[in-house]
N, CA, C, O and the ligand as a Tripos MOL2 file, in Angstrom:
@<TRIPOS>MOLECULE
protein
  277   275    70     0     0
PROTEIN
NO_CHARGES

@<TRIPOS>ATOM
      1 N           0.8420   -1.1900    0.0000 N.3       1 MET1
      2 CA          0.0000    0.0000    0.0000 C.3       1 MET1
      3 C           0.8780    1.2410    0.0000 C.2       1 MET1
      4 O           1.9750    1.2420    0.5590 O.2       1 MET1
      5 N           0.3930    2.2720   -0.6200 N.am      2 GLY2
      6 CA          1.1360    3.5150   -0.6570 C.3       2 GLY2
      7 C           0.1930    4.6960   -0.5580 C.2       2 GLY2
      8 O          -1.0290    4.5510   -0.6090 O.2       2 GLY2
      9 N           0.7820    5.8510   -0.4170 N.am      3 MET3
     10 CA          0.0020    7.0610   -0.3040 C.3       3 MET3
     11 C          -0.1240    7.7230   -1.6740 C.2       3 MET3
     12 O           0.8560    7.8560   -2.4070 O.2       3 MET3
     13 N          -1.3420    8.1340   -2.0040 N.am      4 VAL4
     14 CA         -1.5450    8.8630   -3.2490 C.3       4 VAL4
     15 C          -1.0520   10.2940   -3.0540 C.2       4 VAL4
     16 O          -1.4690   10.9960   -2.1330 O.2       4 VAL4
     17 N          -0.1590   10.7000   -3.9390 N.am      5 MET5
     18 CA          0.4450   12.0150   -3.8510 C.3       5 MET5
     19 C           0.0320   12.8530   -5.0620 C.2       5 MET5
     20 O          -0.2070   12.3250   -6.1480 O.2       5 MET5
     21 N          -0.0460   14.1380   -4.8560 N.am      6 VAL6
     22 CA         -0.2660   15.0630   -5.9730 C.3       6 VAL6
     23 C           0.7290   16.2150   -5.8270 C.2       6 VAL6
     24 O           1.3230   16.4240   -4.7690 O.2       6 VAL6
     25 N           0.8850   16.9430   -6.9110 N.am      7 LYS7
     26 CA          1.7940   18.0650   -6.8660 C.3       7 LYS7
     27 C           1.0110   19.3370   -6.6020 C.2       7 LYS7
     28 O           0.0080   19.6190   -7.2580 O.2       7 LYS7
     29 N           1.4790   20.0840   -5.6470 N.am      8 CYS8
     30 CA          0.8430   21.3550   -5.3360 C.3       8 CYS8
     31 C           1.0560   22.3150   -6.5060 C.2       8 CYS8
     32 O           2.1980   22.5800   -6.8820 O.2       8 CYS8
     33 N          -0.0190   22.8380   -7.0830 N.am      9 PRO9
     34 CA          0.1330   23.7230   -8.2470 C.3       9 PRO9
     35 C           0.7700   25.0570   -7.9010 C.2       9 PRO9
     36 O           1.2700   25.7520   -8.7860 O.2       9 PRO9
     37 N           0.7580   25.4160   -6.6490 N.am     10 GLU10
     38 CA          1.3180   26.7080   -6.2470 C.3      10 GLU10
     39 C           2.8170   26.6250   -6.0050 C.2      10 GLU10
     40 O           3.5670   27.5210   -6.3890 O.2      10 GLU10
     41 N           3.2440   25.5520   -5.3710 N.am     11 THR11
     42 CA          4.6460   25.4470   -4.9780 C.3      11 THR11
     43 C           5.3950   24.3500   -5.7210 C.2      11 THR11
     44 O           6.6240   24.3010   -5.6780 O.2      11 THR11
     45 N           4.6660   23.4690   -6.4010 N.am     12 GLY12
     46 CA          5.3140   22.3800   -7.1210 C.3      12 GLY12
     47 C           5.8040   21.2650   -6.2190 C.2      12 GLY12
     48 O           6.5310   20.3790   -6.6680 O.2      12 GLY12
     49 N           5.4160   21.2970   -4.9600 N.am     13 ARG13
     50 CA          5.8690   20.2670   -4.0340 C.3      13 ARG13
     51 C           4.8400   19.1610   -3.9310 C.2      13 ARG13
     52 O           3.6450   19.3740   -4.1320 O.2      13 ARG13
     53 N           5.3360   17.9660   -3.6120 N.am     14 ALA14
     54 CA          4.4500   16.8150   -3.4710 C.3      14 ALA14
     55 C           3.7200   16.8960   -2.1480 C.2      14 ALA14
     56 O           4.3220   17.1480   -1.1040 O.2      14 ALA14
     57 N           2.4210   16.6800   -2.2010 N.am     15 ILE15
     58 CA          1.6280   16.6690   -0.9780 C.3      15 ILE15
     59 C           0.8150   15.3840   -0.9300 C.2      15 ILE15
     60 O           0.3290   14.9260   -1.9640 O.2      15 ILE15
     61 N           0.6600   14.8010    0.2390 N.am     16 PRO16
     62 CA         -0.1320   13.5790    0.3680 C.3      16 PRO16
     63 C          -1.6210   13.9010    0.3620 C.2      16 PRO16
     64 O          -2.0680   14.8770    0.9640 O.2      16 PRO16
     65 N          -2.3780   13.0530   -0.3350 N.am     17 THR17
     66 CA         -3.8220   13.2800   -0.4200 C.3      17 THR17
     67 C          -4.5590   12.6610    0.7540 C.2      17 THR17
     68 O          -5.7200   12.9870    1.0060 O.2      17 THR17
     69 N          -3.8900   11.7700    1.4730 N.am     18 GLY18
     70 CA         -4.5610   11.0540    2.5390 C.3      18 GLY18
     71 C          -5.1970    9.7600    2.0740 C.2      18 GLY18
     72 O          -5.6600    8.9640    2.8910 O.2      18 GLY18
     73 N          -5.2230    9.5430    0.7460 N.am     19 MET19
     74 CA         -5.7450    8.2950    0.2050 C.3      19 MET19
     75 C          -4.6330    7.2620    0.1680 C.2      19 MET19
     76 O          -3.5030    7.5640   -0.2160 O.2      19 MET19
     77 N          -4.9600    6.0440    0.5690 N.am     20 LYS20
     78 CA         -3.9880    4.9610    0.4920 C.3      20 LYS20
     79 C          -4.4980    3.9010   -0.4640 C.2      20 LYS20
     80 O          -5.6550    3.4870   -0.3970 O.2      20 LYS20
     81 N          -3.6250    3.4700   -1.3480 N.am     21 THR21
     82 CA         -3.9630    2.4100   -2.2900 C.3      21 THR21
     83 C          -2.6660    1.7720   -2.7480 C.2      21 THR21
     84 O          -1.5800    2.1940   -2.3480 O.2      21 THR21
     85 N          -2.7820    0.7560   -3.5860 N.am     22 ASP22
     86 CA         -1.5710    0.2160   -4.1780 C.3      22 ASP22
     87 C          -1.5010    0.6580   -5.6320 C.2      22 ASP22
     88 O          -2.5050    1.0270   -6.2410 O.2      22 ASP22
     89 N          -0.2880    0.6090   -6.1690 N.am     23 ARG23
     90 CA         -0.0480    1.2120   -7.4710 C.3      23 ARG23
     91 C          -0.8660    0.5450   -8.5690 C.2      23 ARG23
     92 O          -1.3480    1.2120   -9.4840 O.2      23 ARG23
     93 N          -1.0200   -0.7590   -8.4770 N.am     24 GLU24
     94 CA         -1.7150   -1.4720   -9.5430 C.3      24 GLU24
     95 C          -3.1960   -1.1400   -9.5830 C.2      24 GLU24
     96 O          -3.7490   -0.8900  -10.6530 O.2      24 GLU24
     97 N          -3.8310   -1.1360   -8.4400 N.am     25 SER25
     98 CA         -5.2620   -0.8290   -8.4410 C.3      25 SER25
     99 C          -5.4960    0.6440   -8.7380 C.2      25 SER25
    100 O          -6.5470    1.0170   -9.2590 O.2      25 SER25
    101 N          -4.5180    1.4820   -8.4070 N.am     26 PHE26
    102 CA         -4.6570    2.8990   -8.7350 C.3      26 PHE26
    103 C          -4.6100    3.1010  -10.2380 C.2      26 PHE26
    104 O          -5.3630    3.9070  -10.7860 O.2      26 PHE26
    105 N          -3.7220    2.3680  -10.9090 N.am     27 GLN27
    106 CA         -3.6160    2.4970  -12.3640 C.3      27 GLN27
    107 C          -4.8240    1.8980  -13.0580 C.2      27 GLN27
    108 O          -5.1890    2.3250  -14.1530 O.2      27 GLN27
    109 N          -5.4520    0.9050  -12.4240 N.am     28 ARG28
    110 CA         -6.6370    0.2980  -13.0240 C.3      28 ARG28
    111 C          -7.8780    1.1490  -12.8180 C.2      28 ARG28
    112 O          -8.8570    1.0200  -13.5530 O.2      28 ARG28
    113 N          -7.8380    1.9990  -11.8390 N.am     29 SER29
    114 CA         -9.0310    2.7570  -11.5190 C.3      29 SER29
    115 C          -9.3630    3.7390  -12.6410 C.2      29 SER29
    116 O          -8.4770    4.2580  -13.3190 O.2      29 SER29
    117 N         -10.6290    3.9740  -12.8140 N.am     30 THR30
    118 CA        -11.0590    4.8980  -13.8510 C.3      30 THR30
    119 C         -10.7120    6.3260  -13.4440 C.2      30 THR30
    120 O         -10.4270    6.6190  -12.2830 O.2      30 THR30
    121 N         -10.7480    7.1820  -14.4240 N.am     31 VAL31
    122 CA        -10.3560    8.5660  -14.1770 C.3      31 VAL31
    123 C         -11.3040    9.1990  -13.1710 C.2      31 VAL31
    124 O         -12.5250    9.1610  -13.3250 O.2      31 VAL31
    125 N         -10.7250    9.7650  -12.1630 N.am     32 PHE32
    126 CA        -11.5250   10.4550  -11.1660 C.3      32 PHE32
    127 C         -10.7550   11.6750  -10.7060 C.2      32 PHE32
    128 O          -9.5890   11.8570  -11.0590 O.2      32 PHE32
    129 N         -11.3810   12.4710   -9.9530 N.am     33 PHE33
    130 CA        -10.6570   13.5980   -9.3920 C.3      33 PHE33
    131 C         -10.9380   13.6980   -7.9090 C.2      33 PHE33
    132 O         -11.9170   13.1560   -7.3970 O.2      33 PHE33
    133 N         -10.0810   14.3810   -7.2600 N.am     34 GLY34
    134 CA        -10.2160   14.5240   -5.8290 C.3      34 GLY34
    135 C          -9.9110   15.9440   -5.4080 C.2      34 GLY34
    136 O          -9.5960   16.8100   -6.2240 O.2      34 GLY34
    137 N         -10.0110   16.1500   -4.1330 N.am     35 ARG35
    138 CA         -9.7470   17.4650   -3.5680 C.3      35 ARG35
    139 C          -8.9830   17.2540   -2.2680 C.2      35 ARG35
    140 O          -9.4030   16.4870   -1.4010 O.2      35 ARG35
    141 N          -7.8950   17.9230   -2.1510 N.am     36 THR36
    142 CA         -7.0170   17.7060   -1.0070 C.3      36 THR36
    143 C          -6.6630   19.0290   -0.3670 C.2      36 THR36
    144 O          -6.3650   20.0140   -1.0420 O.2      36 THR36
    145 N          -6.7020   19.0270    0.9440 N.am     37 HIS37
    146 CA         -6.2770   20.2280    1.6580 C.3      37 HIS37
    147 C          -4.7550   20.2810    1.6750 C.2      37 HIS37
    148 O          -4.0990   19.3580    2.1590 O.2      37 HIS37
    149 N          -4.2070   21.3520    1.1500 N.am     38 CYS38
    150 CA         -2.7630   21.4770    1.0220 C.3      38 CYS38
    151 C          -2.1730   22.0340    2.3160 C.2      38 CYS38
    152 O          -2.5640   23.1090    2.7710 O.2      38 CYS38
    153 N          -1.2280   21.2960    2.9070 N.am     39 PRO39
    154 CA         -0.6150   21.7690    4.1530 C.3      39 PRO39
    155 C           0.3370   22.9400    3.9310 C.2      39 PRO39
    156 O           0.7340   23.6130    4.8820 O.2      39 PRO39
    157 N           0.6970   23.1770    2.6830 N.am     40 ILE40
    158 CA          1.6200   24.2710    2.3900 C.3      40 ILE40
    159 C           0.8560   25.5690    2.1600 C.2      40 ILE40
    160 O           1.1800   26.6070    2.7370 O.2      40 ILE40
    161 N          -0.1580   25.4930    1.3110 N.am     41 CYS41
    162 CA         -0.9370   26.6890    0.9660 C.3      41 CYS41
    163 C          -2.0980   26.9210    1.9360 C.2      41 CYS41
    164 O          -2.6580   28.0160    1.9900 O.2      41 CYS41
    165 N          -2.4460   25.9100    2.6830 N.am     42 HIS42
    166 CA         -3.6090   25.9560    3.5730 C.3      42 HIS42
    167 C          -4.8720   26.2720    2.7930 C.2      42 HIS42
    168 O          -5.7180   27.0570    3.2220 O.2      42 HIS42
    169 N          -4.9710   25.6420    1.6470 N.am     43 THR43
    170 CA         -6.1770   25.7650    0.8400 C.3      43 THR43
    171 C          -6.4410   24.4180    0.1850 C.2      43 THR43
    172 O          -5.6110   23.5140    0.2810 O.2      43 THR43
    173 N          -7.5830   24.2690   -0.4800 N.am     44 ASP44
    174 CA         -7.9050   23.0190   -1.1400 C.3      44 ASP44
    175 C          -7.4660   23.0770   -2.5950 C.2      44 ASP44
    176 O          -7.6890   24.0730   -3.2820 O.2      44 ASP44
    177 N          -6.8360   21.9950   -3.0590 N.am     45 HIS45
    178 CA         -6.4840   21.8670   -4.4590 C.3      45 HIS45
    179 C          -7.3210   20.7460   -5.0570 C.2      45 HIS45
    180 O          -7.4470   19.6750   -4.4630 O.2      45 HIS45
    181 N          -7.8840   20.9900   -6.2180 N.am     46 ALA46
    182 CA         -8.5520   19.9300   -6.9690 C.3      46 ALA46
    183 C          -7.5320   19.2930   -7.9030 C.2      46 ALA46
    184 O          -6.6710   19.9730   -8.4610 O.2      46 ALA46
    185 N          -7.6400   17.9770   -8.0650 N.am     47 TRP47
    186 CA         -6.6450   17.2820   -8.8920 C.3      47 TRP47
    187 C          -7.3130   16.1150   -9.5970 C.2      47 TRP47
    188 O          -8.3440   15.6040   -9.1590 O.2      47 TRP47
    189 N          -6.7010   15.7070  -10.6990 N.am     48 PHE48
    190 CA         -7.1620   14.5480  -11.4370 C.3      48 PHE48
    191 C          -6.2260   13.3720  -11.1770 C.2      48 PHE48
    192 O          -5.0490   13.5480  -10.8640 O.2      48 PHE48
    193 N          -6.7750   12.1850  -11.3120 N.am     49 ALA49
    194 CA         -5.9970   10.9780  -11.0130 C.3      49 ALA49
    195 C          -4.7640   10.8830  -11.9000 C.2      49 ALA49
    196 O          -3.7310   10.3710  -11.4710 O.2      49 ALA49
    197 N          -4.8620   11.3710  -13.1310 N.am     50 ARG50
    198 CA         -3.6980   11.2380  -14.0100 C.3      50 ARG50
    199 C          -2.5750   12.1810  -13.5990 C.2      50 ARG50
    200 O          -1.4470   12.0490  -14.0730 O.2      50 ARG50
    201 N          -2.8810   13.1300  -12.7220 N.am     51 GLU51
    202 CA         -1.8300   14.0010  -12.2050 C.3      51 GLU51
    203 C          -1.2440   13.4440  -10.9100 C.2      51 GLU51
    204 O          -0.2440   13.9510  -10.4020 O.2      51 GLU51
    205 N          -1.8600   12.4250  -10.3990 N.am     52 ALA52
    206 CA         -1.4370   11.8860   -9.1040 C.3      52 ALA52
    207 C          -0.5930   10.6360   -9.3010 C.2      52 ALA52
    208 O          -0.6020   10.0230  -10.3690 O.2      52 ALA52
    209 N           0.1300   10.2720   -8.2630 N.am     53 TRP53
    210 CA          0.9050    9.0430   -8.2960 C.3      53 TRP53
    211 C           0.8880    8.4250   -6.9130 C.2      53 TRP53
    212 O           0.5360    9.0670   -5.9230 O.2      53 TRP53
    213 N           1.2830    7.1450   -6.8700 N.am     54 VAL54
    214 CA          1.2970    6.4250   -5.6000 C.3      54 VAL54
    215 C           2.7280    6.3260   -5.1020 C.2      54 VAL54
    216 O           3.6120    5.8150   -5.7900 O.2      54 VAL54
    217 N           2.9310    6.8130   -3.9190 N.am     55 HIS55
    218 CA          4.2530    6.7240   -3.3000 C.3      55 HIS55
    219 C           4.2670    5.5220   -2.3830 C.2      55 HIS55
    220 O           3.6400    5.5190   -1.3240 O.2      55 HIS55
    221 N           5.0010    4.4910   -2.8120 N.am     56 GLU56
    222 CA          5.0680    3.2700   -2.0190 C.3      56 GLU56
    223 C           6.4760    3.1010   -1.4660 C.2      56 GLU56
    224 O           7.3890    2.7470   -2.2110 O.2      56 GLU56
    225 N           6.6630    3.3410   -0.2010 N.am     57 PRO57
    226 CA          7.9860    3.1220    0.3840 C.3      57 PRO57
    227 C           8.3150    1.6360    0.4420 C.2      57 PRO57
    228 O           7.5570    0.8350    0.9900 O.2      57 PRO57
    229 N           9.4550    1.2880   -0.1320 N.am     58 GLY58
    230 CA          9.8580   -0.1150   -0.1130 C.3      58 GLY58
    231 C           8.9650   -1.0080   -0.9290 C.2      58 GLY58
    232 O           8.7160   -2.1560   -0.5590 O.2      58 GLY58
    233 N           8.4720   -0.4830   -2.0550 N.am     59 ALA59
    234 CA          7.5280   -1.2460   -2.8600 C.3      59 ALA59
    235 C           8.1800   -2.4820   -3.4630 C.2      59 ALA59
    236 O           7.5130   -3.4980   -3.6600 O.2      59 ALA59
    237 N           9.4460   -2.4100   -3.7510 N.am     60 SER60
    238 CA         10.1140   -3.5280   -4.3960 C.3      60 SER60
    239 C          10.3650   -4.6670   -3.4080 C.2      60 SER60
    240 O          10.6400   -5.7970   -3.8120 O.2      60 SER60
    241 N          10.2700   -4.3710   -2.1350 N.am     61 ALA61
    242 CA         10.5810   -5.3760   -1.1270 C.3      61 ALA61
    243 C           9.4720   -6.4110   -1.0270 C.2      61 ALA61
    244 O           9.7400   -7.5940   -0.8150 O.2      61 ALA61
    245 N           8.2370   -5.9750   -1.1770 N.am     62 GLN62
    246 CA          7.1300   -6.9050   -1.0240 C.3      62 GLN62
    247 C           6.2870   -6.9580   -2.2940 C.2      62 GLN62
    248 O           5.8540   -5.9270   -2.8070 O.2      62 GLN62
    249 N           6.0670   -8.1390   -2.7790 N.am     63 ARG63
    250 CA          5.2230   -8.3150   -3.9500 C.3      63 ARG63
    251 C           3.9850   -9.1140   -3.5360 C.2      63 ARG63
    252 O           4.0910  -10.2170   -3.0010 O.2      63 ARG63
    253 N           2.8340   -8.5450   -3.7880 N.am     64 ARG64
    254 CA          1.6060   -9.2390   -3.4440 C.3      64 ARG64
    255 C           0.8610   -9.5420   -4.7310 C.2      64 ARG64
    256 O           0.9520   -8.7930   -5.7030 O.2      64 ARG64
    257 N           0.1350  -10.6270   -4.7320 N.am     65 SER65
    258 CA         -0.5880  -11.0130   -5.9210 C.3      65 SER65
    259 C          -1.6920  -10.0070   -6.2010 C.2      65 SER65
    260 O          -2.4660   -9.6490   -5.3140 O.2      65 SER65
    261 N          -1.7490   -9.5660   -7.4310 N.am     66 ALA66
    262 CA         -2.7220   -8.5630   -7.8080 C.3      66 ALA66
    263 C          -4.0480   -9.2210   -8.1760 C.2      66 ALA66
    264 O          -4.0940  -10.3910   -8.5570 O.2      66 ALA66
    265 N          -5.0940   -8.4660   -8.0580 N.am     67 GLY67
    266 CA         -6.3990   -8.9300   -8.4930 C.3      67 GLY67
    267 C          -7.0120   -9.9710   -7.5690 C.2      67 GLY67
    268 O          -7.8060  -10.7990   -8.0150 O.2      67 GLY67
    269 N          -6.6660   -9.9430   -6.3220 N.am     68 SER68
    270 CA         -7.2250  -10.9150   -5.4080 C.3      68 SER68
    271 C          -8.6080  -10.5030   -4.9240 C.2      68 SER68
    272 O          -9.3160  -11.3050   -4.3130 O.2      68 SER68
    273 N          -8.9880   -9.2930   -5.1840 N.am     69 ILE69
    274 CA        -10.3270   -8.8440   -4.7750 C.3      69 ILE69
    275 C         -11.3170   -9.0720   -5.9070 C.2      69 ILE69
    276 O         -12.4990   -8.7610   -5.7650 O.2      69 ILE69
    277 ZN         -0.6590   24.0020   -2.3010 Zn       70 ZN70
@<TRIPOS>BOND
     1     1     2 1
     2     2     3 1
     3     3     4 2
     4     3     5 am
     5     5     6 1
     6     6     7 1
     7     7     8 2
     8     7     9 am
     9     9    10 1
    10    10    11 1
    11    11    12 2
    12    11    13 am
    13    13    14 1
    14    14    15 1
    15    15    16 2
    16    15    17 am
    17    17    18 1
    18    18    19 1
    19    19    20 2
    20    19    21 am
    21    21    22 1
    22    22    23 1
    23    23    24 2
    24    23    25 am
    25    25    26 1
    26    26    27 1
    27    27    28 2
    28    27    29 am
    29    29    30 1
    30    30    31 1
    31    31    32 2
    32    31    33 am
    33    33    34 1
    34    34    35 1
    35    35    36 2
    36    35    37 am
    37    37    38 1
    38    38    39 1
    39    39    40 2
    40    39    41 am
    41    41    42 1
    42    42    43 1
    43    43    44 2
    44    43    45 am
    45    45    46 1
    46    46    47 1
    47    47    48 2
    48    47    49 am
    49    49    50 1
    50    50    51 1
    51    51    52 2
    52    51    53 am
    53    53    54 1
    54    54    55 1
    55    55    56 2
    56    55    57 am
    57    57    58 1
    58    58    59 1
    59    59    60 2
    60    59    61 am
    61    61    62 1
    62    62    63 1
    63    63    64 2
    64    63    65 am
    65    65    66 1
    66    66    67 1
    67    67    68 2
    68    67    69 am
    69    69    70 1
    70    70    71 1
    71    71    72 2
    72    71    73 am
    73    73    74 1
    74    74    75 1
    75    75    76 2
    76    75    77 am
    77    77    78 1
    78    78    79 1
    79    79    80 2
    80    79    81 am
    81    81    82 1
    82    82    83 1
    83    83    84 2
    84    83    85 am
    85    85    86 1
    86    86    87 1
    87    87    88 2
    88    87    89 am
    89    89    90 1
    90    90    91 1
    91    91    92 2
    92    91    93 am
    93    93    94 1
    94    94    95 1
    95    95    96 2
    96    95    97 am
    97    97    98 1
    98    98    99 1
    99    99   100 2
   100    99   101 am
   101   101   102 1
   102   102   103 1
   103   103   104 2
   104   103   105 am
   105   105   106 1
   106   106   107 1
   107   107   108 2
   108   107   109 am
   109   109   110 1
   110   110   111 1
   111   111   112 2
   112   111   113 am
   113   113   114 1
   114   114   115 1
   115   115   116 2
   116   115   117 am
   117   117   118 1
   118   118   119 1
   119   119   120 2
   120   119   121 am
   121   121   122 1
   122   122   123 1
   123   123   124 2
   124   123   125 am
   125   125   126 1
   126   126   127 1
   127   127   128 2
   128   127   129 am
   129   129   130 1
   130   130   131 1
   131   131   132 2
   132   131   133 am
   133   133   134 1
   134   134   135 1
   135   135   136 2
   136   135   137 am
   137   137   138 1
   138   138   139 1
   139   139   140 2
   140   139   141 am
   141   141   142 1
   142   142   143 1
   143   143   144 2
   144   143   145 am
   145   145   146 1
   146   146   147 1
   147   147   148 2
   148   147   149 am
   149   149   150 1
   150   150   151 1
   151   151   152 2
   152   151   153 am
   153   153   154 1
   154   154   155 1
   155   155   156 2
   156   155   157 am
   157   157   158 1
   158   158   159 1
   159   159   160 2
   160   159   161 am
   161   161   162 1
   162   162   163 1
   163   163   164 2
   164   163   165 am
   165   165   166 1
   166   166   167 1
   167   167   168 2
   168   167   169 am
   169   169   170 1
   170   170   171 1
   171   171   172 2
   172   171   173 am
   173   173   174 1
   174   174   175 1
   175   175   176 2
   176   175   177 am
   177   177   178 1
   178   178   179 1
   179   179   180 2
   180   179   181 am
   181   181   182 1
   182   182   183 1
   183   183   184 2
   184   183   185 am
   185   185   186 1
   186   186   187 1
   187   187   188 2
   188   187   189 am
   189   189   190 1
   190   190   191 1
   191   191   192 2
   192   191   193 am
   193   193   194 1
   194   194   195 1
   195   195   196 2
   196   195   197 am
   197   197   198 1
   198   198   199 1
   199   199   200 2
   200   199   201 am
   201   201   202 1
   202   202   203 1
   203   203   204 2
   204   203   205 am
   205   205   206 1
   206   206   207 1
   207   207   208 2
   208   207   209 am
   209   209   210 1
   210   210   211 1
   211   211   212 2
   212   211   213 am
   213   213   214 1
   214   214   215 1
   215   215   216 2
   216   215   217 am
   217   217   218 1
   218   218   219 1
   219   219   220 2
   220   219   221 am
   221   221   222 1
   222   222   223 1
   223   223   224 2
   224   223   225 am
   225   225   226 1
   226   226   227 1
   227   227   228 2
   228   227   229 am
   229   229   230 1
   230   230   231 1
   231   231   232 2
   232   231   233 am
   233   233   234 1
   234   234   235 1
   235   235   236 2
   236   235   237 am
   237   237   238 1
   238   238   239 1
   239   239   240 2
   240   239   241 am
   241   241   242 1
   242   242   243 1
   243   243   244 2
   244   243   245 am
   245   245   246 1
   246   246   247 1
   247   247   248 2
   248   247   249 am
   249   249   250 1
   250   250   251 1
   251   251   252 2
   252   251   253 am
   253   253   254 1
   254   254   255 1
   255   255   256 2
   256   255   257 am
   257   257   258 1
   258   258   259 1
   259   259   260 2
   260   259   261 am
   261   261   262 1
   262   262   263 1
   263   263   264 2
   264   263   265 am
   265   265   266 1
   266   266   267 1
   267   267   268 2
   268   267   269 am
   269   269   270 1
   270   270   271 1
   271   271   272 2
   272   271   273 am
   273   273   274 1
   274   274   275 1
   275   275   276 2
@<TRIPOS>SUBSTRUCTURE
     1 MET1         2 RESIDUE 1 A MET
     2 GLY2         6 RESIDUE 1 A GLY
     3 MET3        10 RESIDUE 1 A MET
     4 VAL4        14 RESIDUE 1 A VAL
     5 MET5        18 RESIDUE 1 A MET
     6 VAL6        22 RESIDUE 1 A VAL
     7 LYS7        26 RESIDUE 1 A LYS
     8 CYS8        30 RESIDUE 1 A CYS
     9 PRO9        34 RESIDUE 1 A PRO
    10 GLU10       38 RESIDUE 1 A GLU
    11 THR11       42 RESIDUE 1 A THR
    12 GLY12       46 RESIDUE 1 A GLY
    13 ARG13       50 RESIDUE 1 A ARG
    14 ALA14       54 RESIDUE 1 A ALA
    15 ILE15       58 RESIDUE 1 A ILE
    16 PRO16       62 RESIDUE 1 A PRO
    17 THR17       66 RESIDUE 1 A THR
    18 GLY18       70 RESIDUE 1 A GLY
    19 MET19       74 RESIDUE 1 A MET
    20 LYS20       78 RESIDUE 1 A LYS
    21 THR21       82 RESIDUE 1 A THR
    22 ASP22       86 RESIDUE 1 A ASP
    23 ARG23       90 RESIDUE 1 A ARG
    24 GLU24       94 RESIDUE 1 A GLU
    25 SER25       98 RESIDUE 1 A SER
    26 PHE26      102 RESIDUE 1 A PHE
    27 GLN27      106 RESIDUE 1 A GLN
    28 ARG28      110 RESIDUE 1 A ARG
    29 SER29      114 RESIDUE 1 A SER
    30 THR30      118 RESIDUE 1 A THR
    31 VAL31      122 RESIDUE 1 A VAL
    32 PHE32      126 RESIDUE 1 A PHE
    33 PHE33      130 RESIDUE 1 A PHE
    34 GLY34      134 RESIDUE 1 A GLY
    35 ARG35      138 RESIDUE 1 A ARG
    36 THR36      142 RESIDUE 1 A THR
    37 HIS37      146 RESIDUE 1 A HIS
    38 CYS38      150 RESIDUE 1 A CYS
    39 PRO39      154 RESIDUE 1 A PRO
    40 ILE40      158 RESIDUE 1 A ILE
    41 CYS41      162 RESIDUE 1 A CYS
    42 HIS42      166 RESIDUE 1 A HIS
    43 THR43      170 RESIDUE 1 A THR
    44 ASP44      174 RESIDUE 1 A ASP
    45 HIS45      178 RESIDUE 1 A HIS
    46 ALA46      182 RESIDUE 1 A ALA
    47 TRP47      186 RESIDUE 1 A TRP
    48 PHE48      190 RESIDUE 1 A PHE
    49 ALA49      194 RESIDUE 1 A ALA
    50 ARG50      198 RESIDUE 1 A ARG
    51 GLU51      202 RESIDUE 1 A GLU
    52 ALA52      206 RESIDUE 1 A ALA
    53 TRP53      210 RESIDUE 1 A TRP
    54 VAL54      214 RESIDUE 1 A VAL
    55 HIS55      218 RESIDUE 1 A HIS
    56 GLU56      222 RESIDUE 1 A GLU
    57 PRO57      226 RESIDUE 1 A PRO
    58 GLY58      230 RESIDUE 1 A GLY
    59 ALA59      234 RESIDUE 1 A ALA
    60 SER60      238 RESIDUE 1 A SER
    61 ALA61      242 RESIDUE 1 A ALA
    62 GLN62      246 RESIDUE 1 A GLN
    63 ARG63      250 RESIDUE 1 A ARG
    64 ARG64      254 RESIDUE 1 A ARG
    65 SER65      258 RESIDUE 1 A SER
    66 ALA66      262 RESIDUE 1 A ALA
    67 GLY67      266 RESIDUE 1 A GLY
    68 SER68      270 RESIDUE 1 A SER
    69 ILE69      274 RESIDUE 1 A ILE
    70 ZN70       277 GROUP 0 **** ****
């Protein structure tokens, strides 16, 4: 599992959305958008899934079978 990250349009820094998923199911998911409160700007940013990415610390260490749900 990893944290879905987006880039803050004001500062260009990565901010966590608070959503947790794994990279494979995130890529399979249909296009959606979200809204995240930015800890840097202290405002809400709207974002699209194609602008977001999943940050998985140590993702290469553990491999789980995909599509088990
Ligand atoms: Zn921001």
